[in-house]
Structure formats: C-alpha cells, structure tokens
NUKOL-236237 format. One line per field, with one value per residue (C-alpha): y, z, x. Coordinates in steps of 0.2 Angstrom, whole numbers. Each point is the difference from the previous one (the first is absolute). Layout:
! NUKOL-236237
north: (Y | ...)
up: (Z | ...)
east: (X | ...)
This chain:
! NUKOL-236237
north: (-136 | 14 | 17 | 2 | -13 | 8 | 18 | -7 | -7 | 17 | 8 | -13 | 2 | 19 | -1 | -14 | 13 | 14 | -10 | -8 | 9 | 9 | -12 | 6 | 0 | 11 | 9 | 0 | 17 | 4 | 10 | 2 | 10 | 7 | 6 | 13 | -15 | -8 | 16 | -2 | -19 | 8 | 12 | -14 | -10 | 13 | 8 | -17 | 0 | -17 | -6 | 8 | -13 | -13 | -2 | 3 | 4 | 0 | 4 | -2 | -10 | 10 | -3 | 8 | 1 | -9 | -21 | -3 | 13 | -10 | -17 | 6 | 6 | -18 | -9 | 11 | -5 | 11 | -1 | 20 | 13 | 17 | -2 | 8 | 0 | -7 | -14 | -2 | -2 | -8 | -14 | 0 | -4 | -13 | -9 | 5 | 0 | 17 | 13 | 18 | 10 | 18 | 13 | 5 | 13 | 9 | 12 | -1 | 16 | -10 | 0 | 14 | 1 | 7 | 2 | 6 | 18 | 3 | -5 | 15 | -8 | -7 | 11 | -7 | -16 | 8 | 2 | -20 | -3 | -9 | -2 | -17 | -3 | -13 | -9 | -15 | -15 | -8 | 1 | 10 | 15 | 11 | -8 | 2 | 17 | 6 | -8 | 9 | 16 | 1 | -8 | 15 | 13 | -5 | -8 | -21 | -5 | 17 | -4 | -15 | -10 | -9 | -13 | 3 | -8 | 4 | 20 | -3 | -6 | 13 | 14 | -9 | 1 | 18 | 5 | -11 | 6 | -14 | 9 | 18 | -1 | -13 | -2 | -1 | -1 | 7 | -1 | -4 | 16 | 11 | -8 | 2 | 18 | 10 | -10 | 1 | 12 | -6 | 3 | -5 | -10 | -14 | 6 | 16 | -8 | -15 | 4 | -17 | -15 | -14 | -9 | -10 | -10 | -13 | -16 | -17 | -19 | -2 | -16 | 7 | 17 | -11 | -8 | 15 | 16 | 7 | -1 | 10 | 13 | 1 | 6 | 10 | 10 | 1 | 6 | 14 | 8 | -1 | 11 | 12 | 2 | 3 | 13 | 9 | -3 | 1 | 7 | -14 | -12 | 4 | -8 | -16 | 0 | 4 | -13 | -13 | 4 | 3 | 18 | 18 | 8 | 14 | -12 | -7 | 17 | 6 | -16 | 0 | 20 | -5 | -13 | 9 | 16 | -7 | 0 | -13 | -13 | -9 | -16 | -4 | -4 | -18 | 6 | -2 | 13 | -8 | 13 | -4 | -19 | 4 | 11 | -14 | -12 | 12 | -3 | -17 | 0 | 11 | -9 | -18 | -6 | -7 | -1 | 15 | 1 | 5 | -9 | -5 | 8 | -7 | -17 | 4 | 14 | -3 | 16 | -9 | 0 | 16 | 15 | 6 | 16 | -5 | -10 | 5 | -10 | -7 | -20)
up: (-205 | -7 | 1 | 12 | 12 | -2 | 5 | 15 | 7 | -3 | 10 | 14 | 1 | 1 | 14 | 10 | -2 | 7 | 14 | 6 | 17 | 3 | 13 | 18 | 12 | 13 | -1 | 11 | 4 | 16 | 14 | -10 | 12 | 9 | -11 | -14 | -13 | -3 | -7 | -18 | 1 | 10 | -14 | -13 | 9 | 1 | -19 | -6 | -7 | 5 | -10 | -16 | 0 | 4 | 18 | 14 | 15 | 15 | 14 | 7 | 11 | 9 | 15 | 12 | -14 | -4 | -3 | 4 | -14 | -10 | 6 | -2 | -19 | -5 | 8 | -9 | -16 | -9 | 10 | -4 | 15 | 1 | 15 | 9 | -12 | 16 | 2 | -18 | -2 | 16 | -7 | -16 | 9 | 9 | -16 | -4 | -20 | -2 | -11 | 4 | -14 | 5 | 11 | 16 | 11 | -3 | 14 | 21 | -1 | 9 | 16 | 13 | 15 | 16 | 17 | 15 | 0 | 15 | -5 | -9 | 3 | -19 | -16 | -10 | -6 | 10 | 15 | 1 | 8 | 16 | -2 | -3 | -16 | -3 | -17 | -4 | -1 | -7 | -18 | -3 | -9 | 13 | 7 | -14 | -2 | 16 | -2 | -17 | 9 | 14 | -11 | -13 | 15 | 9 | 16 | 0 | 16 | 7 | 2 | 10 | -15 | 9 | -11 | 6 | -11 | -9 | 0 | 14 | 9 | -4 | 3 | 20 | 2 | -5 | 11 | 14 | -3 | -3 | -18 | -4 | -19 | -9 | -18 | -5 | -18 | -11 | 5 | 17 | 2 | -6 | 12 | 16 | -8 | 14 | 13 | -3 | -8 | -16 | -3 | -17 | -14 | -7 | -18 | 7 | 0 | -12 | -15 | -8 | 8 | -8 | 15 | -12 | -15 | -9 | 1 | -9 | 1 | -15 | -9 | 4 | -9 | -17 | 0 | 3 | -7 | -3 | 17 | 7 | -14 | 5 | 18 | -5 | -11 | 13 | 15 | -14 | -3 | 18 | 5 | -17 | 8 | 16 | -6 | -11 | 11 | 19 | 7 | -8 | 6 | 18 | 4 | -10 | 11 | 14 | -3 | 1 | 13 | 11 | 3 | -2 | -16 | 8 | 6 | -18 | -8 | 14 | -2 | -21 | 0 | 9 | -10 | -14 | 5 | 7 | -13 | -11 | -8 | 12 | -9 | -17 | -14 | -2 | -5 | 12 | 8 | -3 | 13 | 12 | 0 | 2 | 14 | 8 | -4 | 9 | 17 | -2 | 0 | 14 | 11 | -4 | -8 | -16 | -2 | -9 | -18 | -15 | -4 | -16 | -4 | -19 | 9 | 10 | -9 | -16 | -8 | -15 | 7 | 3 | -14 | -10 | 5 | 16 | -3 | 4 | -16 | -15 | 0)
east: (-134 | -11 | 1 | -14 | 9 | 15 | -6 | -10 | 16 | 10 | -15 | -1 | 21 | -3 | -11 | 9 | 16 | -12 | -6 | 15 | 2 | 19 | 11 | -5 | 15 | 8 | 17 | 14 | 6 | 13 | -8 | -19 | -9 | 12 | 15 | -4 | 9 | -18 | -10 | 3 | -8 | -14 | -3 | 1 | -12 | -14 | 3 | -1 | 17 | 5 | -17 | 5 | 15 | -9 | 2 | -15 | 12 | -12 | 11 | 17 | 12 | 10 | 14 | 11 | 14 | 15 | 1 | -17 | -6 | 9 | -6 | -17 | 3 | 6 | -13 | -13 | -11 | 11 | 17 | 3 | 4 | 4 | 15 | 12 | 19 | 8 | -11 | 1 | 18 | 3 | -13 | 9 | 16 | -7 | -4 | -17 | -4 | -10 | 4 | -4 | -9 | -4 | 4 | -13 | 3 | 16 | 1 | 1 | -12 | -13 | 12 | -1 | 11 | -9 | 2 | -9 | -8 | 7 | 19 | 8 | 19 | -4 | -2 | 15 | 8 | 14 | -8 | -2 | 18 | -2 | -20 | -9 | -6 | -15 | -3 | -10 | 11 | 18 | 3 | -17 | -1 | 1 | 15 | 7 | -5 | 5 | 18 | 2 | -7 | 13 | 14 | -3 | 1 | 15 | -11 | 4 | 3 | -7 | -18 | -8 | -12 | -13 | -12 | -18 | -12 | -15 | -5 | -12 | 14 | 14 | -14 | -4 | 20 | 0 | -13 | 7 | 18 | 8 | 6 | 3 | -4 | -12 | -5 | -18 | -6 | -15 | -14 | 4 | 6 | -14 | -12 | 15 | 9 | -10 | 9 | 17 | 11 | 9 | 21 | 4 | -6 | 11 | -3 | 8 | 17 | -2 | -12 | 4 | -3 | -8 | -12 | -13 | -1 | -9 | 4 | -6 | 5 | 10 | -7 | -18 | 5 | 8 | -18 | -10 | 7 | -17 | -7 | 17 | -1 | -18 | 5 | 13 | -10 | -14 | 12 | 7 | -18 | -3 | 17 | -5 | -19 | 10 | 9 | -13 | -14 | 4 | -15 | -9 | 13 | -3 | -18 | 5 | 16 | -9 | -13 | 12 | 13 | -15 | 6 | -9 | 0 | 9 | 14 | 1 | 2 | 14 | 9 | -1 | 6 | 14 | 9 | -5 | 8 | 16 | 15 | 2 | -13 | -9 | -11 | 10 | -13 | 11 | 18 | 14 | 9 | 19 | 7 | -13 | 3 | 19 | -4 | -10 | 14 | 14 | -12 | 0 | 18 | 0 | -10 | 9 | -16 | 9 | 19 | 8 | 3 | -8 | -17 | -5 | -17 | 0 | -2 | -17 | -8 | -9 | -7 | -7 | -16 | -3 | -8 | 15 | -2 | 9 | 13 | 17 | 8 | -6 | -7)
C-alpha cells in the first residue's frame, strides 16, 4: 500500500468518524415534567451536554414513579433511569440485577405541606394531633416522610393518615375537607401558592433524605461504562449550570415542563434556598440514604436490620472528586 493510499484511507476514516451520528435515545427520569428531579436533564439536553458524550438525548420517559419507573428504565435502549431510592431498593430486594451509580436528589425541599386558606387550626406539626393528613400511596416517599415526621414529633397513632393518590387528587381531597393537610411538590406549589396556606417544608425537619438515585442494569453497565459515565457527566453539568445560572435555567425548565417562566423561577428559588443540597452533582449522601432506609423500615417496606450498600452501589463510574472512597 503506497503512502497516498494510506493517507486517503486515514482521511476517509476521520470523515466517517465525524459523520457518525450520536446515539439518539430517550432517558427515563421519574416524574419528569411534574417533579423537580428532571430539571438537570432538561438543561443537559438543551445545552448539548449529552451530545458532548456521544449521546443524542431527544426526550424523557416518565411515569407516576415507583416500580413503573424501574420497568420503564429496564425496557429502554439504555437501561438507565433516575428513580426513587425506595423503588430501587425494592427492585433489588426482589432480585433485579441493577447497580446504583450516582446520587440524584438529596433533599425533600420540593415538598410543601399545605392546608386551606380559611383553616387556621394547623400552624405547626404539633397542631396535626387529631387531624387528617393526606399522603400519596403506601410505601411511597410521602408515606415514609409523614411516618418519620410523626414518629420524630411524638405523634404516632395520634394523626389519621389517608392515602389520596396523586397531587391533583390530594388537592381535591383538601378542598372538599377529606383531609386537613396535604403535600404538594414543586413546581405544582408555585402554580397553586395563591390558593392554599403553607405550613412547613419537609426539609425543615429532615434536611438529608435521598429521594432519587441513578440506576443501571448491571450487565449493560459492565459492557457500556462510557455511556453511563457520559450520562453522569452531562447531568452534573446540568446541576452546575442551574446553580450558577438560575435565571437562564428558568425558561428552559418552563419550556420542558410546560409552565410559565415565572412559576419556574419561583420553583427554582424555593428548592435552591431551602437548607441542604437539593440536586446532587452525582455524589452520594450516605446520611440521606440511611435516613430513607429508616423510613422504609418504619412503613414495613423492608425488614429491619442493616443494608449493605456496598453490594448495590458502585462509585467507580463517578468522576474521582465525587467518590467517597478510593477505587
């Protein structure tokens, strides 16, 4: 093969590499469009952070949460998802071979507990005694949060708790007097704030509870580490952009979530101002993960006793500065 032919082949190879499109796909993110969990992903998509890692993320697969999100993730082209930590633990307990690869939302700052504007009876947690408190569904994050809250404040068995389903159903139950207090999350609260009275934020008494984590089907993870590292890196850049440029974040967030820019700004200000880190850049909050385990024990979602995180958490896909131990 002469030199000219060799150079020609090299040039052709370069052009082929440049012309090769990034892998187009949708990523699974719990409650995308209704919860704050997905905002870093929206930013990463808009700013091209996924494409920098060779992934053409065109949209997001969402669900009402829990096991449905896990199933959606496992059925995706890349079996990855940011999912509720309780759902991940339940799936692992049921024998699903998944690995937790990054931290997600390390706070419950998006959860606001509200009552009717004309109801002045409830102004503190202690005022819940003898009242009706609404939460979403058994073994959900709100089930665990309310159970822990009542337990920590000496109100166990002194408050009637009712499962009300979705946020919309909860608001209806509150309006009609079926419950005396209900939760809403951002950005719904920013839309409804003129219609109800806030009493407290979950993060006021529980600053470290890990709500979501990133999971991957283990066999896929081992075969495709670079794709997962690219997702983690893009999401991290999304979180950093939100922190540094909240005003630029708001219109992107609003467009993806189909809300007004003003509502997006209010929701961002809320979660960024509450004590404790809301979005993790990918590192794990071990205290927050253990707090969630405590809640799972309280609602009998898992058997009491130690849980070996080392068997299901793999930090080696994180950038070195985000790891809690050497790899």
